[in-house]
C-alpha positions as CSV (number, residue, x, y, z in Angstrom):
1,M,0.0,0.0,0.0
2,S,1.3,3.5,-0.9
3,D,2.3,6.1,1.7
4,D,-0.3,8.4,0.1
5,T,-3.0,5.9,0.7
6,K,-2.0,5.7,4.4
7,K,-2.3,9.5,4.7
8,G,-6.0,9.9,4.0
9,A,-9.3,8.3,3.3
10,L,-9.6,6.2,0.2
11,S,-11.5,7.7,-2.7
12,D,-15.1,6.6,-3.2
13,V,-14.2,4.7,-6.4
14,E,-11.8,2.6,-4.2
15,R,-14.7,1.7,-1.9
16,I,-16.8,0.7,-4.9
17,K,-14.0,-1.5,-6.4
18,S,-13.3,-3.1,-3.0
19,A,-16.9,-4.1,-2.5
20,S,-17.5,-5.2,-6.1
21,Q,-16.6,-8.9,-5.8
22,N,-14.1,-8.4,-8.7
23,L,-16.2,-6.1,-10.9
24,R,-19.6,-7.8,-10.4
25,G,-21.3,-5.2,-8.1
26,T,-25.0,-5.2,-8.9
27,L,-24.6,-5.0,-12.6
28,S,-26.7,-8.0,-13.3
29,E,-29.6,-6.5,-11.2
30,S,-29.2,-3.1,-12.9
31,L,-29.6,-4.7,-16.3
32,L,-32.9,-6.2,-15.2
33,D,-34.4,-3.0,-13.8
34,D,-36.8,-1.9,-16.6
35,V,-38.1,1.1,-14.6
36,T,-35.1,3.3,-15.7
37,G,-32.8,3.5,-18.7
38,A,-29.9,3.9,-16.3
39,I,-27.9,1.6,-14.1
40,A,-27.2,2.0,-10.4
41,E,-24.8,4.8,-9.5
42,D,-22.0,2.5,-8.2
43,D,-22.4,0.3,-11.2
44,T,-21.6,3.2,-13.5
45,Q,-18.1,3.0,-12.1
46,L,-17.8,-0.8,-12.5
47,S,-19.3,-0.8,-16.0
48,K,-16.3,1.1,-17.2
49,F,-14.1,-1.9,-16.5
50,H,-16.4,-3.8,-18.9
51,G,-15.9,-1.2,-21.6
52,I,-19.2,0.6,-21.0
53,Y,-19.9,4.2,-20.1
54,Q,-23.4,5.5,-19.2
55,Q,-24.2,8.7,-21.0
56,D,-27.2,10.8,-21.9
57,D,-28.2,13.1,-24.7
58,R,-27.1,16.5,-23.3
59,D,-28.9,18.3,-26.2
60,S,-32.2,17.1,-24.8
61,R,-31.6,17.4,-21.1
62,A,-33.3,20.7,-20.5
63,A,-36.4,19.8,-22.5
64,R,-36.7,16.4,-20.8
65,R,-36.3,18.1,-17.4
66,R,-39.2,20.4,-18.2
67,Q,-41.3,17.4,-19.1
68,K,-40.3,15.7,-15.9
69,L,-38.6,12.9,-17.8
70,E,-35.4,11.3,-16.8
71,P,-32.4,12.0,-19.1
72,A,-32.3,10.2,-22.4
73,F,-29.8,7.6,-21.1
74,S,-27.8,5.4,-23.5
75,F,-24.4,3.8,-23.3
76,M,-21.1,4.0,-25.1
77,I,-19.4,0.7,-25.6
78,R,-15.7,0.4,-26.4
79,A,-14.2,-2.7,-28.0
80,R,-10.6,-3.5,-27.5
81,V,-8.5,-4.0,-30.6
82,P,-4.9,-4.8,-29.6
83,G,-2.5,-3.1,-31.9
84,G,-5.4,-1.7,-33.9
85,I,-5.6,-4.8,-36.1
86,C,-8.9,-6.4,-37.0
87,T,-10.0,-8.8,-39.7
88,P,-12.5,-8.0,-42.5
89,A,-15.0,-10.3,-40.7
90,Q,-14.6,-8.3,-37.5
91,W,-15.0,-5.1,-39.4
92,L,-18.3,-6.4,-40.8
93,A,-19.4,-7.5,-37.4
94,M,-18.7,-4.1,-35.9
95,D,-20.5,-2.4,-38.8
96,Q,-23.6,-4.6,-38.3
97,L,-23.7,-4.0,-34.6
98,A,-23.5,-0.2,-35.2
99,Q,-26.4,-0.4,-37.6
100,T,-28.5,-2.7,-35.3
101,H,-27.9,-1.5,-31.8
102,A,-26.0,1.8,-31.9
103,N,-26.6,5.2,-33.6
104,G,-25.7,3.9,-37.1
105,T,-22.1,5.1,-36.9
106,L,-18.8,3.6,-35.8
107,R,-16.1,5.7,-34.1
108,L,-12.4,5.0,-34.3
109,T,-10.8,6.1,-31.1
110,T,-7.4,7.7,-30.4
111,R,-6.3,4.4,-28.9
112,Q,-6.9,2.3,-32.1
113,A,-10.2,0.8,-30.9
114,F,-13.9,0.9,-31.8
115,Q,-16.7,2.8,-30.0
116,F,-20.4,2.4,-30.3
117,H,-22.6,5.3,-29.2
118,G,-26.3,5.3,-28.4
119,V,-26.8,1.8,-27.2
120,I,-29.8,1.5,-24.9
121,K,-29.7,-0.6,-21.7
122,R,-31.9,-3.5,-22.9
123,Q,-29.5,-4.0,-25.9
124,L,-26.3,-3.9,-23.9
125,K,-25.9,-7.6,-23.4
126,E,-26.7,-8.4,-27.1
127,T,-24.2,-5.9,-28.3
128,V,-21.4,-7.1,-26.0
129,A,-22.2,-10.7,-27.0
130,G,-22.0,-9.7,-30.7
131,I,-18.6,-8.1,-30.1
132,N,-17.4,-11.2,-28.3
133,A,-18.7,-13.5,-31.1
134,S,-16.3,-11.6,-33.5
135,L,-13.4,-12.6,-31.2
136,L,-13.0,-9.1,-29.9
137,D,-14.1,-8.0,-26.4
138,T,-14.8,-5.0,-24.3
139,L,-13.2,-6.1,-21.0
140,A,-10.6,-3.5,-19.8
141,A,-11.4,-1.1,-22.6
142,C,-12.0,1.4,-19.8
143,G,-11.5,1.5,-16.1
144,D,-8.6,1.4,-13.7
145,V,-6.7,-1.2,-15.6
146,N,-4.3,-1.5,-18.6
147,R,-6.4,-0.4,-21.6
148,N,-6.1,-1.2,-25.3
149,V,-2.5,-1.8,-26.1
150,M,-1.4,0.4,-29.1
151,A,1.1,-0.4,-31.8
152,S,2.4,1.3,-34.9
153,P,0.1,0.2,-37.8
154,L,2.8,0.5,-40.5
155,A,6.6,0.5,-40.6
156,A,9.5,0.4,-43.1
157,S,9.9,-3.3,-42.4
158,A,6.7,-5.4,-42.7
159,K,8.4,-8.1,-40.7
160,V,9.2,-5.8,-37.8
161,Q,5.7,-4.4,-37.8
162,K,4.2,-7.9,-37.5
163,Q,6.5,-8.7,-34.7
164,V,5.6,-5.6,-32.8
165,A,1.9,-6.3,-33.4
166,R,2.3,-9.8,-31.9
167,W,3.9,-8.2,-28.8
168,A,1.0,-5.9,-28.5
169,Q,-1.4,-8.8,-28.5
170,A,0.7,-10.8,-26.0
171,L,1.0,-7.9,-23.6
172,S,-2.8,-7.2,-23.9
173,D,-3.5,-10.9,-23.1
174,H,-1.1,-10.9,-20.2
175,L,-2.6,-7.8,-18.5
176,T,-6.3,-8.6,-19.2
177,P,-8.1,-8.8,-15.8
178,A,-8.7,-12.4,-14.7
179,T,-12.1,-11.9,-13.2
180,G,-15.0,-14.1,-14.4
181,A,-17.4,-11.3,-14.0
182,Y,-17.3,-10.3,-17.6
183,H,-18.5,-13.8,-18.8
184,E,-21.0,-14.1,-16.1
185,I,-22.7,-10.8,-16.6
186,W,-22.6,-10.3,-20.4
187,L,-22.2,-13.8,-21.8
188,D,-24.3,-15.8,-19.3
189,G,-21.3,-17.8,-18.4
190,E,-21.0,-20.1,-15.4
191,K,-20.8,-18.2,-12.1
192,Q,-17.3,-18.2,-10.7
193,P,-16.3,-18.9,-7.0
194,G,-17.7,-16.3,-4.6
195,P,-15.8,-14.0,-2.3
196,E,-15.4,-16.8,0.2
197,S,-13.1,-18.6,-2.2
198,T,-9.4,-18.6,-1.4
199,T,-8.5,-18.8,-5.1
200,P,-6.7,-15.6,-6.2
201,R,-8.9,-13.9,-8.7
202,E,-6.6,-11.1,-9.9
203,P,-3.0,-12.2,-9.6
204,I,-1.7,-9.0,-11.2
205,Y,-4.2,-6.3,-10.2
206,G,-5.4,-7.4,-6.8
207,D,-9.0,-7.0,-5.7
208,T,-8.9,-3.2,-6.1
209,Y,-7.1,-3.1,-9.4
210,L,-5.1,0.1,-10.2
211,P,-5.5,3.5,-8.7
212,R,-6.3,4.9,-12.1
213,K,-6.3,4.1,-15.8
214,F,-3.2,2.8,-17.4
215,K,-2.1,3.2,-21.1
216,M,0.5,1.3,-23.0
217,G,1.9,1.3,-26.6
218,L,4.7,0.1,-28.8
219,V,6.1,2.3,-31.6
220,I,8.6,1.8,-34.4
221,P,10.8,4.8,-35.2
222,P,11.2,7.0,-37.1
223,V,7.4,7.5,-37.1
224,N,5.9,8.4,-33.7
225,D,2.4,7.4,-34.9
226,I,1.0,6.5,-31.5
227,D,2.4,9.4,-29.5
228,I,4.6,7.1,-27.5
229,Y,5.6,9.6,-24.8
230,T,2.0,10.2,-23.8
231,Q,1.7,6.6,-22.7
232,D,2.1,5.4,-19.1
233,L,4.3,2.7,-20.5
234,G,5.9,2.9,-23.9
235,F,8.1,0.4,-25.7
236,I,10.2,2.0,-28.5
237,A,11.4,-0.6,-31.0
238,I,15.1,-0.8,-31.7
239,V,15.8,-2.2,-35.2
240,E,19.3,-3.1,-36.3
241,N,20.0,-4.6,-39.8
242,D,16.2,-5.2,-40.3
243,K,16.0,-7.1,-37.0
244,L,14.1,-6.2,-33.9
245,V,16.7,-6.4,-31.1
246,G,14.8,-4.9,-28.3
247,F,13.0,-1.8,-26.9
248,N,13.7,1.4,-25.1
249,V,11.3,1.7,-22.1
250,S,9.5,5.0,-21.5
251,V,7.4,5.5,-18.4
252,G,5.2,8.2,-16.9
253,G,3.4,9.8,-19.8
254,G,-0.2,11.0,-19.4
255,M,-2.4,13.8,-20.7
256,G,-5.1,14.5,-18.2
257,M,-5.2,17.6,-16.0
258,A,-7.9,19.9,-14.5
259,H,-8.3,23.6,-15.5
260,G,-6.9,25.9,-12.9
261,V,-5.6,23.1,-10.7
262,R,-1.8,23.5,-10.9
263,E,-1.3,20.3,-9.0
264,T,-2.5,18.5,-12.1
265,Y,-0.6,18.6,-15.3
266,P,0.3,16.5,-18.4
267,M,3.6,14.8,-18.7
268,L,5.7,13.1,-21.4
269,G,7.3,9.8,-20.6
270,Q,10.9,9.4,-19.5
271,V,13.2,6.7,-21.0
272,I,14.6,4.5,-18.3
273,G,16.6,2.0,-20.4
274,F,16.7,-0.7,-23.0
275,V,15.5,-4.3,-22.7
276,E,15.5,-7.3,-25.1
277,P,12.1,-8.5,-26.4
278,E,11.9,-11.5,-24.1
279,A,11.8,-9.1,-21.1
280,L,8.7,-7.2,-22.2
281,T,6.1,-9.2,-20.3
282,A,8.0,-9.1,-17.0
283,I,8.8,-5.4,-17.4
284,S,5.2,-4.5,-18.2
285,E,3.9,-6.5,-15.2
286,A,6.6,-4.8,-12.9
287,V,5.5,-1.3,-14.0
288,V,1.8,-2.2,-13.4
289,T,2.4,-3.7,-10.0
290,T,4.6,-0.8,-8.9
291,Q,1.8,1.6,-9.8
292,R,-0.7,-0.8,-8.1
293,D,1.2,-0.7,-4.8
294,F,2.4,2.9,-4.7
295,G,-0.1,4.9,-6.7
296,D,-2.4,7.4,-4.9
297,R,-5.7,5.9,-4.0
298,T,-6.9,8.9,-2.0
299,N,-7.1,11.5,-4.8
300,R,-8.0,10.4,-8.3
301,K,-6.6,13.6,-9.7
302,H,-3.2,12.5,-8.4
303,A,-3.5,8.8,-9.2
304,R,-1.8,8.4,-12.6
305,L,1.6,6.8,-12.9
306,K,3.1,10.2,-13.8
307,Y,2.5,11.5,-10.3
308,T,3.8,8.4,-8.6
309,I,7.1,8.9,-10.5
310,D,7.1,12.6,-9.9
311,D,6.6,12.1,-6.2
312,R,9.2,9.4,-5.7
313,G,11.7,9.9,-8.5
314,I,12.6,8.2,-11.8
315,D,15.6,6.4,-10.3
316,W,13.5,4.9,-7.5
317,F,10.9,3.8,-10.1
318,A,13.5,2.2,-12.4
319,E,14.9,0.3,-9.5
320,Q,11.5,-1.0,-8.5
321,V,10.9,-2.2,-12.1
322,Q,14.2,-4.1,-12.2
323,Q,13.7,-5.7,-8.8
324,R,10.2,-6.9,-9.6
325,S,10.9,-8.0,-13.2
326,G,14.3,-9.6,-12.6
327,A,15.4,-7.8,-15.8
328,T,18.3,-5.4,-16.1
329,L,17.7,-2.1,-17.8
330,A,20.6,-1.5,-20.1
331,P,21.5,2.0,-21.4
332,A,18.9,3.3,-23.8
333,R,19.7,3.0,-27.5
334,P,19.7,6.1,-29.7
335,I,16.5,6.7,-31.6
336,Q,15.1,9.6,-33.7
337,F,11.5,10.4,-34.6
338,T,10.8,12.4,-37.8
339,H,7.0,12.8,-37.7
340,R,3.8,11.2,-36.4
341,G,1.2,11.4,-39.0
342,D,-0.4,8.5,-40.9
343,I,0.3,7.5,-44.5
344,L,-2.8,8.3,-46.4
345,G,-3.4,6.9,-49.9
346,W,-1.4,4.0,-51.5
347,L,1.8,2.5,-50.1
348,Q,3.7,-0.7,-51.0
349,D,5.7,-2.2,-48.2
350,D,9.0,-4.0,-48.5
351,A,7.2,-7.4,-48.7
352,G,5.3,-6.3,-51.8
353,E,1.9,-5.9,-50.2
354,W,-0.2,-2.8,-50.8
355,H,-1.9,-0.6,-48.1
356,F,-4.3,2.2,-48.5
357,G,-4.7,4.8,-45.8
358,V,-8.2,6.4,-45.5
359,N,-8.6,9.7,-43.8
360,V,-11.5,9.5,-41.3
361,E,-12.4,13.0,-39.9
362,N,-12.3,12.7,-36.1
363,G,-12.7,9.0,-36.4
364,R,-16.4,9.0,-37.3
365,I,-17.3,6.3,-39.8
366,K,-20.6,7.3,-41.5
367,D,-21.9,8.0,-44.9
368,L,-22.0,11.6,-46.3
369,P,-23.2,12.7,-49.7
370,E,-19.7,13.4,-50.9
371,Q,-18.1,10.3,-49.2
372,Q,-19.9,7.1,-48.4
373,L,-17.3,6.0,-45.9
374,M,-19.3,3.4,-44.0
375,T,-20.8,1.8,-47.1
376,G,-17.5,1.9,-48.9
377,L,-15.5,0.2,-46.1
378,R,-18.3,-2.4,-45.7
379,Q,-18.1,-3.3,-49.4
380,I,-14.3,-3.5,-49.3
381,A,-14.5,-5.7,-46.2
382,K,-16.6,-8.2,-48.1
383,V,-13.8,-8.8,-50.6
384,H,-10.6,-7.9,-48.7
385,K,-8.4,-10.8,-47.7
386,G,-5.9,-8.8,-45.5
387,E,-6.5,-6.7,-42.4
388,F,-7.9,-3.4,-41.3
389,R,-5.5,-1.4,-39.1
390,L,-6.9,1.4,-37.0
391,T,-4.5,4.2,-36.3
392,A,-3.9,6.4,-33.2
393,N,-4.8,9.4,-35.4
394,Q,-8.4,8.0,-35.9
395,N,-7.8,6.8,-39.5
396,V,-8.0,3.3,-41.0
397,I,-5.6,1.5,-43.2
398,I,-6.8,-1.2,-45.6
399,S,-3.8,-3.3,-45.1
400,G,-2.2,-6.3,-46.8
401,I,-3.9,-5.9,-50.2
402,D,-2.7,-8.6,-52.6
403,R,-1.6,-7.3,-55.9
404,L,-4.3,-9.4,-57.6
405,D,-7.0,-7.7,-55.6
406,K,-5.6,-4.2,-55.8
407,A,-7.5,-3.2,-59.0
408,H,-10.9,-4.3,-57.6
409,I,-10.4,-2.5,-54.2
410,E,-9.1,0.6,-56.1
411,V,-12.4,0.7,-58.0
412,L,-14.4,0.5,-54.7
413,I,-12.2,3.2,-53.2
414,D,-13.0,5.5,-56.1
415,E,-16.7,4.6,-56.2
416,Y,-17.4,5.5,-52.6
417,G,-15.1,8.5,-52.4
418,L,-12.6,7.0,-49.9
419,S,-9.7,8.7,-51.7
420,A,-11.1,12.2,-51.0
421,G,-8.2,14.4,-50.1
422,A,-7.9,16.5,-47.0
423,S,-5.8,19.6,-46.3
424,P,-2.6,19.0,-44.3
425,L,-4.2,20.7,-41.3
426,R,-7.3,18.5,-41.5
427,A,-5.3,15.3,-42.1
428,N,-3.4,16.0,-38.9
429,A,-6.4,17.0,-36.8
430,M,-8.1,15.0,-34.0
431,A,-11.1,15.7,-31.7
432,C,-12.7,13.8,-28.9
433,V,-16.5,13.2,-29.0
434,G,-17.5,16.0,-26.7
435,F,-21.2,17.1,-26.9
436,P,-23.8,15.7,-26.9
437,T,-22.9,12.4,-25.2
438,C,-19.8,12.8,-23.2
439,G,-20.7,13.7,-19.6
440,L,-17.4,15.4,-19.0
441,A,-17.6,17.8,-22.0
442,M,-17.5,21.5,-21.3
443,A,-17.5,22.6,-24.9
444,E,-18.0,21.2,-28.4
445,S,-15.2,19.3,-30.1
446,E,-16.0,16.7,-32.8
447,R,-19.0,18.7,-34.0
448,Y,-17.1,22.0,-34.1
449,L,-13.5,21.2,-35.2
450,P,-14.3,20.6,-38.9
451,S,-15.9,24.1,-39.4
452,L,-13.0,25.7,-37.5
453,I,-10.5,23.9,-39.8
454,D,-12.4,25.4,-42.7
455,E,-11.7,28.8,-41.3
456,L,-8.1,28.1,-40.5
457,D,-7.5,26.6,-43.9
458,D,-8.6,29.9,-45.4
459,S,-6.1,31.7,-43.2
460,L,-3.3,29.4,-44.2
461,V,-4.1,29.8,-47.9
462,S,-4.0,33.6,-47.5
463,H,-0.5,33.3,-46.2
464,G,0.7,30.7,-48.7
465,L,0.8,28.0,-46.0
466,E,-1.8,25.6,-47.4
467,D,0.8,22.8,-47.9
468,E,2.3,23.1,-44.4
469,P,1.4,20.2,-42.1
470,M,0.4,21.3,-38.6
471,V,-0.8,19.1,-35.7
472,I,-4.1,20.5,-34.3
473,R,-6.2,18.8,-31.7
474,M,-9.4,19.7,-29.8
475,T,-11.0,18.3,-26.7
476,G,-14.2,19.3,-25.0
477,C,-12.6,19.1,-21.5
478,P,-9.1,19.0,-20.0
479,N,-8.9,15.2,-19.7
480,G,-6.9,15.1,-22.9
481,C,-8.4,12.1,-24.8
482,A,-7.2,13.5,-28.1
483,R,-3.8,14.3,-26.7
484,P,-4.1,18.1,-27.2
485,Y,-1.1,19.0,-24.9
486,A,1.2,17.2,-27.3
487,A,0.0,19.2,-30.4
488,E,1.4,22.2,-32.1
489,I,-2.1,23.7,-31.6
490,G,-4.2,22.4,-28.7
491,L,-7.7,23.6,-28.1
492,V,-9.3,22.6,-24.8
493,G,-12.9,23.3,-23.9
494,K,-13.5,25.5,-20.8
495,S,-17.2,26.2,-21.2
496,E,-19.7,26.2,-24.0
497,G,-18.1,28.1,-26.9
498,R,-14.9,28.9,-25.1
499,Y,-11.4,27.3,-25.2
500,A,-8.0,27.4,-23.7
501,V,-5.4,27.6,-26.5
502,F,-2.1,25.8,-26.1
503,L,0.8,26.3,-28.5
504,G,4.3,25.0,-29.1
505,G,4.3,21.3,-29.3
506,D,6.4,19.8,-32.0
507,S,5.7,17.7,-35.1
508,E,7.4,14.6,-33.6
509,G,5.5,14.3,-30.4
510,T,8.5,14.9,-28.1
511,R,7.5,18.2,-26.5
512,L,4.5,19.5,-24.6
513,N,2.9,22.8,-25.5
514,R,2.0,25.7,-23.2
515,L,-1.0,27.8,-22.4
516,Y,-1.1,30.8,-24.8
517,R,-4.5,32.3,-24.1
518,D,-7.3,31.2,-21.8
519,N,-11.0,31.2,-22.2
520,V,-11.1,32.3,-25.8
521,P,-14.5,32.5,-27.5
522,D,-14.8,30.3,-30.5
523,S,-15.6,33.3,-32.7
524,E,-12.1,34.7,-31.9
525,L,-10.0,31.6,-32.5
526,R,-9.2,32.4,-36.2
527,G,-8.4,36.0,-35.3
528,L,-6.1,34.8,-32.5
529,L,-4.2,32.3,-34.8
530,D,-4.1,34.3,-38.0
531,P,-1.4,36.8,-37.0
532,L,0.8,33.9,-35.8
533,F,0.3,32.2,-39.2
534,A,1.3,35.5,-40.9
535,Q,4.4,35.8,-38.7
536,Y,5.3,32.1,-39.4
537,A,5.0,32.7,-43.2
538,R,7.2,35.8,-43.0
539,D,9.9,34.7,-40.6
540,R,10.3,30.9,-40.6
541,E,13.5,29.2,-41.4
542,P,13.7,26.5,-44.1
543,E,11.9,23.3,-43.1
544,E,10.9,24.8,-39.8
545,H,7.6,23.5,-38.3
546,F,5.0,25.8,-36.8
547,G,5.5,24.6,-33.2
548,D,9.3,25.0,-33.5
549,F,8.9,28.5,-34.9
550,L,6.7,29.5,-32.0
551,I,9.3,28.4,-29.5
552,R,12.3,30.0,-31.4
553,S,10.5,33.3,-31.9
554,G,9.5,33.5,-28.2
555,V,5.7,33.4,-28.8
556,V,5.7,30.6,-26.1
557,A,8.5,29.3,-24.0
558,P,9.4,25.6,-24.0
559,V,7.9,23.5,-21.3
560,V,10.6,21.6,-19.3
561,H,8.1,20.1,-16.8
562,G,4.4,19.6,-17.1
563,R,3.6,21.9,-14.3
564,E,4.7,24.8,-16.5
565,I,1.9,24.2,-19.0
566,H,-0.4,26.4,-17.0
567,E,1.9,29.4,-17.2
568,V,1.4,31.9,-20.0
569,T,4.6,33.2,-21.6
570,P,5.0,36.9,-20.6
């Protein structure tokens, strides 16, 4: 137990976890209660471990309150997709579930997973069962556990990419909770031994799991396409002579913070050494159990791994990991990242297979008049023999296209408008869901960012910058789901129609940005950024990226520690 836990009362979520009988709670009873579209309050915390968030339509809240109706409750379900890789059959299954039980759209998350929105309570079990039947699941897609394990979707070496993807799957399997609650509740499985049993039910997590969520990923330089330093635990592949020889280990990344609370801040991970591939499982378990034992269980705003490391020191943490894993951390190997965007359009890898990257604005798979994205991907899935790879930038790659099938798939891509181009700004943009379903949202994000990009693209064109890639990200609250604090331009909702503007991240994902202006009305965002675009066009150096220019020119000062992100440059 951590020293922090001893200092004060446990948080309420810790009480709920402790009394839950390994994530069972009263979920089964809640599902049978047809008086309400909601589940019991404590169960809303436990359902997250099963990949399910209770939400309601915030657009209709006021009207329903006036009519003395309960909120229009529905649920978001998140399916885990380790490494972002799914088969065409799984894609079709997700598509069908979205049409049958959700709101008719699929959403690709910033962690390479699927989300369904608008599922009502009486269809929860059927939807989870359908996901399970496709050989995916929702267990540990949310909650205080290791979540979906991310991995680079493409690499210069197809062989290395496949090796890294296998490690993502192996680590996901190893750190999946062992509780039988998931199968009991959602799949009508046989009831497991009760609390009186002496059989350990969670050998890695213990009965109260982790103090807070935990995120892990594996990346293949030189492309930082999963924002490796934003992960609690990151493995950076070291490739020598086309052979995967091991991984640098990064720990302590995390994006979430709270507005105006200086004790909360984002952090980028710190590299603590190099290990050979065979040590990955032991290292990952050691990092998780160290956080389990020393993370803060009294204050959830101080419960992420980044704070555990900040409080105790990186050397202490590295020693804990070595002792628990039995592995030795060798000196880190040199690496270099050059960019972090996805490859969109056609690419042939070194094994001769073809891949086609499809830009999906803010990850929302749906049909529009100019682009029938959902229908087109469905038709491709019916004939494709390779894989679909979800990306951390909310795009999808139709992967492993055989040369004999390429012409047919190319026809389908053109027929349904999947090759529609996007400006560099739009192609590098991400937004969280925000309104109307996210209960944490303070401002619009997914519904607003496209129109803002229209305005900013006009500004960029006026300054001759239309071909310059910039990383822009928007979230409706400061929790950071779209990783805004690692963007060149980060826009974070403060209240309806108002945003905190963060500037100065880099194009490689190795630097945090800094607060530039607070509480800016959405009507003033273009006017705020346009003079900076003009200055950049006039004074930039050759090949200099926007975020680097803002630092060099003194518009914002570089952030050395995450605490500084709140401080506006004088």
